[in-house]
GUVEX-87403 format. One record per atom (N, C-alpha, C): z, y, x. Coordinates in pm, whole numbers, plus 32768, in hexadecimal, padded with zeros to 4 digits. Example, Ala and Ser with C-alpha at 12.3 -4.5 7.8 and 13.67 -1.06 7.14 Angstrom:
2
830C7DC78527830C7E3E84CE830C7EB6852882C47F1F850582CA7F96855783138003850A
This chain:
376
3C1CE10F61E43BC4E146617E3BC2E0E861063B9BE11A60913B95E0C8601A3B10E0DC5FD53AEBE07A5F883A6DE0825F3F3A86E0515EB13A64E0A35E4E3A73E0785DC339FCE0235D9A3A0CDFD95D2A399ADF8F5CF43935DFF35CBD38B6DFCE5CC2384EE0285C903868E0495BFE385AE0C85BDC386BE0F45B5237E8E0DC5B0937EEE0935A9C3774E06E5A54372FE0E95A1A36ADE0E95A253662E15D59F53665E167595D3672E0F65918367AE0F75887370AE0DA585E3750E13E582637DAE12D57FE37E0E11257683837E0B6573F3843E09256B338CBE0BB567E38CEE0DC55FE394BE0FF55BD399CE08055A83A1DE08755C23A75E01555AE3AF5E044556D3B25DFFD55073BA0E02354C43C18E01255203C17DFAD55733C87DF9455CD3C52DF5C56503C79DF9D56BC3C56DF6E57413CD7DF6657903CF5DEF357C73D71DEE158113D55DEB458A03DAEDED958F83DA9DEA959823E37DE9559B23E45DE595A253ECADE3C5A583EDDDE735AE43F51DEAE5AFB3F7ADED15B833FB8DE535BBD3F79DE185C203FA5DD975C57400ADDA95CC64088DD985CA440F6DDA95D044159DD365CFA4126DCBE5CEB417FDC4A5CE241D7DC535C67425ADC455C7B42B7DC495C0A42BEDCD25BC9428EDD395C0D4292DDC15BD6420ADDE85B9A41B2DD885B864130DDA55B494143DDD45AB940E7DE295A8B40F2DE5B5A02406ADE8359CE405DDE8659483FDBDEA8590C3FCCDF3D58F33F4FDF6A58F73F29DFF158CD3EC7DFE0585A3EEAE01457E63E96E00957703E52E08F57553DCFE08C57433D82E105572A3D33E0F556A83D40E154564F3CF5E14E55D23D1DE1BC55733CEDE1B354F93D11E21454903D62E1CC54243DD6E20554013E27E1C953993E75E15053C93ECBE163542D3F18E0F454653FA3E0E954293FB9E12853B5403FE12B537A4076E09F535F4023E045532C4054DFBE530D407CDF74538C402CDF8753F5404BDF46547540CFDF7A54AD40E2DFFC54A54160E03854D341D4E00A547D41BFE00253FA4229DFD4539F4254DF4653C241F5DEF253EA4217DE6954134271DE6A548E4253DEC454ED42A7DECF55654335DEF8553F4341DF5B54E843C4DF8C54BF4411DF20547343CFDEDC54164413DE7353CA443ADDFE542343E7DDE4548A4408DD7A54E94489DD985535449CDE1855584518DE41559A4590DE28553F4580DE4E54C145EFDE4254634612DDB0544745AEDD59544845C6DCCB542D461EDC8A54964617DCBF5510466CDC86557B46E2DCE355984704DD365535477BDD8C553B4778DDF055AD4704DE2455CB46FADE8D562F4702DF1655EA4752DF705622475CDFF655EB46DDE045560946BBE0A255B24645E0F755C24672E18755D54634E1CD5634464DE25B564845C7E2A1565C45C2E320563D4546E36D5648455DE3EA569B44FBE40856F244F9E48857394475E4CB5719447CE54656E94404E59356CA4422E62656E843C8E68156C243E6E70F56DA43E8E75B56564416E7D7565C442CE82355E043AAE8455599433CE85355E242BCE870559F428DE7F7554F4294E781558B4269E708554542C6E6E654D24345E70354E243A4E6EC54754377E73853F84337E7A9540F430AE7FD539F4282E7D0536A4221E7B853C44198E79D5396417EE709537941D6E6B153A741C4E62153904239E5E8533F426BE63852E242DDE60D529042C2E5895247424AE57F520E4229E50851BF422CE48A521441F1E493528C41F0E41F52E6427EE3FA531042CCE45B53384354E441536643A9E40752F54399E43D527C43E6E40A520B43BDE37B51E9433DE35E51F7430AE2D851D64341E26E52344344E28D52B64368E226531843F6E233534F442EE2AC534B44ADE2C253914515E308533A4511E2F152B64575E32B525E4600E2F75283465FE352528E46EBE33152AD46FDE2F05336469AE303538E46A4E2D0541746DFE33F546F473DE32054CA476FE386552846FBE3C8557246F4E44C556A4680E49455A046ADE50855F8467BE50A56734695E57B56CC461AE5D456CA462FE65456AA45C1E6B4569F45BEE70B571C4553E6FF5768453FE75157E044F3E7CF57BA451BE84457EA44C9E8BC57D2443EE8A8580D43DAE8DA57C84350E8C957F34333E917587342EBE8D958D142BFE920594842F0E8E359CA429DE8F05A3142B9E8B65AB6433BE8EA5AF3435FE9685AD943D8E9A05B174457E95B5AE7444FE9135A7744C7E8D05A4044D4E8405A724475E8145AC2447DE78D5AFD44D3E7955B7A4557E7A15B6545B1E7BD5BD54630E76A5BCD4683E7755C3446FDE7255C3C4763E74A5BD14766E7C85BA847C4E7F15B4147ADE7A45AC04730E79F5A924712E7565A17471DE6BF5A2C4700E6925AA44711E6045AC447A3E5DA5AAF47FFE62A5AE2488EE60B5AD248B7E6155A404882E67959F948A1E687596B4876E60B591D4802E5D4593E47D1E55D58FA482AE4E559174853E4D7599448ACE46959B94930E473596C4968E4EB596649E7E500591F49D6E4E558894964E50D5853494AE4F957C44949E46557A248FDE41657ED48F3E38757CF4976E33F57ED49BBE36758574A3CE32B58764AA2E34A58094A9BE3C557D34AF5E3EC57684AE2E39956EA4A6BE36056DA4A4EE30956674A68E27656874A9AE25F57004ABCE1D6572D4A44E178572C49CDE1AE57494959E15657564968E10057D24947E07F57C74960E023583648DEDFFC587B48E7DF9558D14873DF6F59234803DF2D58D3481EDF0C585647B5DED15803475BDF3B57C4477BDFBA57DD472FE02857A1469EE02C57D34644E04A577745B8E064579A459BE0F557764576E14557D94558E1D257C144C2E1E457AE449EE22E57474412E24A572A43F5E2DB5750438FE2EF57A34365E37457CD42EEE39E57784302E40357244298E43356CB4278E4C356F0420AE4D5573841E7E55B5763417FE55B57D1416EE5D0580E4110E5DE587C414DE5B35900410FE5DF596D413AE5B459F141C8E5DB5A1441F3E65159E8427BE67D5A0542E0E61E59C542CBE5FE59454325E5A359004321E518593E42A8E4E9595E429BE463599842E1E4565A1F42CBE4B95A78430EE4B85AFB43A6E4BD5AEA43D1E5175A934460E52C5A7D44A1E4B15A404467E47F59D344A1E40B598F44A3E39059E8443AE37E5A374436E30C5A9144A6E3115AF744C3E3885B2A452EE3965B8C45B7E3845B4A45C7E3B95AD04643E3A25A864659E30C5A7445F0E2C55A4C45FBE2345A394616E1EB5ABB45DBE21A5B2745EFE1D95BAA467EE1E45BD946C0E2525BB54748E26C5BE847B5E2405B87479AE2465B044804E2275AA4482FE1945AB148B0E17F5AC248E7E0F75AD3489FE0AC5B454871E0F85BA84825E0C25C1B479EE0865BF3476DE0B15B7F46E6E0895B5A46DEE0425AD4469DE0835A734682E04259F345ECE04759DA45BFDFF6597C4530DFF1595C4503E07159164482E0925927444AE10258DB43B8E0E858BC4387E130585842FEE121582742BFE1AC58234242E1B5584E41FBE234585141A0E24357D741AEE2B457914153E2D95725411DE364574840B7E36C579C4083E3EF57C7403AE43657574046E4BA5755400AE50A56E93FA2E56D571A3F8DE577579C3F26E5CE57D33EC3E57958223E4AE5AA58313DE6E560587E3E15E54E590E3E53E5B559463E83E5AE59D03EE8E53D59E03F49E53759873FAFE4CE59943F75E44459773F0FE43C59243ED2E3BA59053E91E37B597F3E53E3CD59D23E09E3955A443E54E3A45AC83EC7E3E95AC63F0BE4035B443F9DE3D75B413FF5E42A5B0D4085E4125B1F40BAE3985AD6407AE36E5A6840AEE2FA5A1F408FE2775A644036E2795AC44007E1FF5B074038E1FE5B98407EE1965BC0409EE1875C4D4130E18C5C724188E1BC5C194217E1B25C324254E21B5C8B420BE2875CA94249E2F55CF34295E34D5C8F4316E3605CA94367E3B25C5043B3E4185CA443DFE4865C66442BE4E55CB6443BE56C5C764483E5C25CBD4498E64D5C93447EE6A75D0A4473E7285CED4453E78B5D5544D2E7C95D9044C7E7F45E0C452BE8495E4B44EDE8D15E64453EE9335E844506E9B65EA844AAE9A95F2144C8E9495F794479E9385FF343F1E8F95FDA43E0E8B55F684360E8755F52435FE81A5ED942E8E7EA5EB942D1E79B5E4042EFE7085E584337E6CA5DFA4352E63B5DFA4396E60B5E7A43ECE65D5EB3442EE6365F3044A5E5DA5F1A44D2E5CC5E9D453CE56D5E7C4506E5125E0F450AE4905E2844D5E4345DC444E2E3A45DEF449BE34D5DAA44A1E2BE5DC7441FE27C5D9943FFE20C5DD64395E1B85DA343D3E15F5D3843A7E1705CBD43E0E1235C4D4371E1095BE94341E08E5BE442CEE06E5B9042F7E0605AFE42A3E0925AA242C0E0815A1442A9DFF159E642D7DFD5596E42BFDF5159314234DF4C58F24202DFBD58C7417EDFC558894157E057587E40D4E06F586F409EE0F6585B4043E0F257E0405BE14D5781400BE15557073FBCE1D857083F3BE1CD57273EE2E241572D3E94E24956AB3EC9E294564D3E8CE2A355C93E40E32755C63DBDE31E55BF3D6AE39755C23D82E3F2554A3DBBE3BD54DF3DDDE411546C3E47E479548E3E94E45F54F63EFBE4BF55213EBDE53D555C3E3AE537557B3DF7E5AA55B93DC7E61155543DD5E5F454D43D9CE64D546F3DD4E6DA54743E55E6E6549B3E92E76A549E3E8BE7AC55293E43E76A55853E3AE79D560E3DCFE80956163DF2E87C56503D8DE8E7565B3D2BE8C756CC3CBCE91156CD3C4FE8F4572B3C7AE90657BC3CD2E96557D63D00E97B58603D4EE90258923DA7E8CD583E3DF5E85758653D9AE7DD58753D36E7D1581E3CD8E76158293C8EE76858AF3C5FE7DF58D13C16E7EF594F3C6FE7CF59C73CEFE7F359BE3D4BE7D35A2C3D50E73D5A433D48E6EE59D93D45E65E59E83CC3E62D5A253C55E6705A063BD5E6495A3E3BD4E6585AD63C25E6B35B0C3C2BE6C35B9E3C55E6405BDF3CB7E5FA5BA53CE5E57C5BDE3C7DE50D5BCB3C32E5115B5F3BC8E4AF5B4A3B58E4C35BB03B33E5405BC63ACEE55E5C2C3AFEE5315CB53B7EE5475CD03BB8E51C5D4F3BA8E4855D643BBCE4375CF93BB1E3A65D043B26E37D5D323ABFE3BB5CFA3A37E39D5D253A1DE3C85DB33A4FE43C5DD83A39E4705E5F3A75E4165ECA3AEBE3E05EB03B2EE3965F1C3B0AE3025F1E3ACEE2CD5EB03ABEE23D5EAF3A3EE2085E7139F4E2575E253984E21D5DDA3919E2865DC138B5E28C5E16384EE2F35E0B37FCE2E45D8B37E9E2675D5B379CE2555CDF37E6E2905C69386BE28A5C6B38BCE2C95C0338B0E3605C0A38B5E3965C8438A3E4265C98381BE4535C6237B3E4065C81372DE4285C553721E4215BBC3767E3C05B813763E3B65AEF37A5E4305AAF3813E45E5AE93855E4D65AB837FAE5505AC537AAE5525B2E3749E5BE5B3F36E1E5BA5ACF36B6E5435AA83647E5355A493672E54759B836F0E52D599A3720E5395911372AE5CB58E63714E5E258643737E664582E37CDE677583D37F8E6F458323887E710584138D9E6BF57DB3937E670580C398AE61D57B639F5E67057703A1EE64056F93A91E67A56B63ADFE60856743B47E62B56293B9FE5C455F13B58E568558F3AE6E59455563A9DE54454F43A2BE4F355323A0FE50555B1399BE4C455EF39A7E42C55E8393EE3E755BA3944E35455B13952E31056383929E35656A33933E319572A39BFE32457663A17E37357273A96E39657683AEDE31C57863AF5E2BD57293B4AE24857403B1DE1FC57BC3A9BE1EC57CD3A68E1A558423A81E1F458C33A72E27958BA3A8AE2CD592F3B1DE2C3595A3B78E2CC58F93C07E2C159193C27E23759503BF2E1D0590F3C0CE146593B3BDEE13259CB3B66E16359EA3B33E14F5A723B82E19F5AD83BA7E2175AB53BF9E2685B103C7EE2235B2B3CBCE1ED5AC23D3BE1A55AD43D28E1265B273CB5E0E35B163C9DE0685B623C90E0855BF73C57E0F95C193C4FE1215CA63CDCE1335CDE3D2EE17D5C943DB6E1935CC33E05E1115CC73DF1E0B95C643E38E03A5C603E1DDFE75CDD3D9FDFE55D083D7DDF9A5D813DC0DFD05DFD3DC8E0545E063E08E0935E7A3E9EE0765E7A3EDDE0865E073F6DE0715DFC3F91DFE05E1B3F43DF825DE73F5FDEF55DFF3F5ADED25E933F02DF165EDC3EF2DEF95F6B3F5BDF3F5FC13F94DFAD5F913FF2DFFB5FE34053E0455F8740A9DFF95F4440FDE02F5ED94152E0A55F074191E09B5F7B41F1E1005FA641BDE15860184138E161601F40F6E1BB607E4127E1A4610D4123E12561384155E10161BD40E6E0E262204069E0E261F33FFAE0C7624D3FF3E13162BA3FD8E10763343FD3E16663A43F5DE1C4639A3EF3E19763563E81E1F0633C3E43E1C662B83E04E22662763DC7E20761F53E30E1E2618F3E17E17661443E76E14760E13E8CE1AA60713F05E1A660393F25E1F95FC63F1CE28F5FE53F2BE2B260633F22E33F60893E9BE37B60613E33E32760543DAFE35B60303DADE39B5FA63E0BE3705F503E14E3AB5ECB3E3FE43D5ED13E6BE46A5F463E96E4F45F583E24E5515F813DAAE5265F6F3D39E57E5F8D3D4BE6035F443D4FE6705F8F3D61E6F45F563DF1E71A5F383E4DE6BA5F433ED7E6D25F193F2BE71A5F833F0FE70460023F5BE74C60693F45E7E260583EC8E80960453EA9E895602A3EDCE8BE5F9F3EC2E86B5F3C3EE3E88D5EB33F78E89E5E9A3FC9E8445ED0405AE8505EC0408EE8CF5F024054E8F35F73407DE96F5FB7405AE9E95F613FE7E9E45F1F3FC0EA505EC54023EA5B5E514048E9E95E1740A8E9E95DA8412EEA235DD3415DE9F65E4841E1EA225E7441E4EAB75E92417EEAE85ED8417FEB765EFF4168EBD45E894138EB9E5E194129EBEF5D9F4195EBCD5D3941FCEB835D66426FEB605D124246EB165C9341DDEAC75C9B41AFEA715C2D418CEABF5BAF416CEB3E5BBC4154EB915B4540C3EBBE5B364076EBBD5BA13FEEEBF65B9C3F83EB8F5B7F3F9BEB125BA93F36EAA95B9A3F75EA2D5B5A3F29E9EB5B033F4CE9645ADA3F37E9085B523F7AE8955B4F3F70E8395BC13EDEE8185BE13E91E7F55B7A3E05E7D15B923DB3E8445BC83DD6E8BF5BA23D90E9335BD63DACE9475C6A3E2BE9365C913E4EE9415D1F3E0BE8D35D703E03E85B5D363DC1E7EC5D7B3D2BE8055D873CF0E8455D233C62E8685D2A3C46E8C15DA33C98E9295DB33C89E9815E283CA3E9325EA73D0BE8DD5EA43D2BE88B5F183CBAE82C5F3F3C75E7F55EDC3C04E79D5EFB3B92E7E95F3D3B7CE8655F133B15E8B55F543B3BE8D45FE43BBCE8EE5FFC3BE9E90560853BD8E88660D83BF8E812609C3BE8E79360E23B54E77660FC3AFDE79B609D3A6EE78760B03A3AE7DD61223A68E85B61273A3FE8B361933A72E87F621A3AEAE84B621B3B20E81062963ACBE79862C03AA3E74762603A4EE6D3627C39C8E6FE62B63992E76C62813912E7A062B43921E7CF6345398EE815636239A4E84563EB39B1E7D2644D39E8E762641E39FAE6ED64743979E69E64853911E6C76441388FE68764523877E60F63F938CAE5FE639238BCE589633B3859E59F62CA3868E60C6280380FE625620E37C1E6A562243755E6B461D936FCE72561EA371FE797618A36EBE80C61A53703E881615136D8E86960C13667E82660AE3637E80D60263694E7AF5FDA36DAE75760213739E6FE5FE037B7E74A5FB837E0E7AA600A384FE8025FE43829E84D5F6537AEE8795F5D377FE8C25EE7377EE8695E6B375BE7EA5E7A375CE78D5E0937EAE77E5DD1384AE7745E2A38D6E76A5DFE38FDE7E85DB138D7E85A5DE738F8E8D95DA838B8E8E35D1D383CE8B95D1137F7E8C35C903836E86A5C273862E7F25C4E38A0E7995BED3927E7D15BBE3973E80B5C1939F2E8495BF339D8E8C15B983971E90E5BB63951E9845B653921E95C5AD938E7E8E45ACC38BDE8B55A483934E8B759E839AAE89E5A1E3A24E89C59CC3A76E91C59DB3A33E9855A0C3A71EA095A1C3AF0EA025A6F3AF1E9A85AD03B61E99D5B2D3B4EEA015B9F3BBAEA3C5BCF3BAEEA9A5C3F3B89EA515CBF3B34EA8E5D0E3B0EEA535D8E3B3CEAA85E043B7EEB165DE53BBEEB685E4B3C33EBB25E0A3C8AEBE85E5B3D01EC2D5E293CDBECA95DD73D21ECBE5D683D0BED375D183D3BEDB25D643DB0EDA35DA23DECEE0F5DF13E0CEDD75E7B3DECEE205EE53E03EDED5F6D3E95EDC95F873EA9ED5D5FD13F2DED3360003F27ED3360983F8BED6860DD3F87ED65616F3F7BECD761A63F24ECC562063F14EC4262453F9AEC10627C3FE8EC6C62B34067EC4562ED40C3EC05628440C5EC3E620C4119EC0861A140EBEB7B61794068EB6961714033EAE7614E404EEA8061BC4041EAA9623A405BEA4E62A940EFEA2362AB4149EA80628E41D7EA5D628941F1E9F8621941B5EA1261A441C7E9B66133418DE92D6152411AE929619240DEE8A861B54133E85E621D4179E8A9627141CEE86B62D54243E81F629B4265E83E621B42D2E7F861D842A0E7826187421FE769618B41E2E70161384225E67A61524240E63060E64287E5B060F34232E545613641AFE55F61484159E4FF618C415FE50B622341AFE569625241BCE57E62E14201E506632241D0E4D86394420AE46663DA421EE48A646C429AE477649D42BAE490652A4288E51A6557429FE57C6500427CE605652141E9E62665154198E5C664E84107E5DC64DF40D9E5D0644E408AE62F64234055E62D639C3FC7E5F5639D3FB2E58F634A3F2DE555633F3EE2E59662CB3E65E5B562E53E10E5EF627D3DAFE585624A3D94E58961C93D30E531618E3CABE57B618E3C48E54061CD3BC4E57E61D43B5BE51B61A53AE5E54F61863A78E4FC61553A1CE4D561C73A1AE45561E639BBE4236249392DE42C62123924E417619038ABE42E614238D6E43260B1387DE45C605838A0E45C5FCB38BDE3CC5F9F3932E3B75F63395AE3315F3839A7E2E45FA139CAE322600F3A13E2DC60793A6BE33E60C53AEEE32C60B83B4FE38560F83B98E33E61683BC9E38D61C83C1AE35962353C8AE3BE624F3CEEE393629B3D57E3F062C53D43E41363583D5EE491637A3D52E4C264033DCCE51764263E05E4FF64993E77E54E64C63E54E5AA653A3DE8E58D657E3DC3E5D565F83D62E64765DA3D88E6A265833D2EE70D655A3D60E79265933D07E7D965D23D29E85A660C3D55E8BC659F3DBBE90D65C03DEEE96E65603D83E9D3653A3D27E9F165923CBEEA5365713C67EA2064FF3C51E99D64F93C04E964648A3C52E97264073CD4E959640D3D29E96463953D26E9F463633D39EA5263BF3D3BEADF63983CB5EB0A635D3C48EAD963963BC4EAFB63613BB5EAC662D33BE2EA4B62B93BDAEA1062333C2CEA6261D03CA3EA8D61FB3CF7EADF61A53CB1EB6361823C77EBA261E63C34EC2461CF3BB8EC1561783B71EBA661883AFEEB8D61333B28EB7D60A13BA6EB50608F3BDDEB4160083C21EBBD5FD23C18EC2C601A3C4DECA95FE83CD2ECD660243D07EC8B60853D83ECB660C63D65ED2761283DCFED6B61553DB8EDDC61AE3E0FEDD2622C
């Protein structure tokens, strides 16, 4: 089990808040603030001073809406454009990216910059992990979800038809630049999807943080508290990753970050990644995990309701819009990459702010949780 530091009841605005993922020689900084262009420019110029090549991976939507930023920092830089959307995070585009960079004769000194949401970050990280057997990369997340989730921790990968992120590598970035100004063009649905992961952080590790999220008015991209909320959410994940980087703990450890994800990934896969944003699927998955926790005697019905109310504050779904057969979801969960020796471990809440992993759960409890979430 893990415990986050208490979240202070009085949050202050800060122009720059930094923390470090402590992994020995692979340690790296995460910078959180508004207007980090100069800091990013220093990183880019530092690469050039030591004759390191620069490459960029982004998607076609950002290429259009963030032209000014890309032109400012990455003019005339080799750029691979990924089509926007989860369905394009696949091996075909992965190979295309490798061929593109190889065709430009980029060598092992290359530093790849990932500018985009979680799809771009996962994809670019895996491209960097594999190209020339591994080159450096830097994360510049542009969505709230990627700021608090995929850009932190070094999990990279692409999807297969059989499941999400089944091919990938652990490859830590050199740095992460979380610039809240990048959120200005983010619509409310995408913002809420990111809040699902922030709520998850409080649920699994820090009840005072969860309670603070309950007490705050609904956050948006302009909220003065947002930098502190993102920083604290990242600090929770940083502590987990530092303790169990490659998810090798026999119980607990990094697997706890998957609260709601076993259910959520199955929902994404069975709907072909088209019906729900990742955070929306995780929101439903967290409700299923909460119901499972209640059946196991850990949390009370009123606590399940509190989780539901906080998710609803951000208009996140708490049950399936359209029923999915339980059998389909069970098959998808059976392919989950967290499976060990034929056994799938579920992340459940021992109490609010404290998660554990359990493998010895009766299938009837799983099916009940699925049905409570709208499966059939």
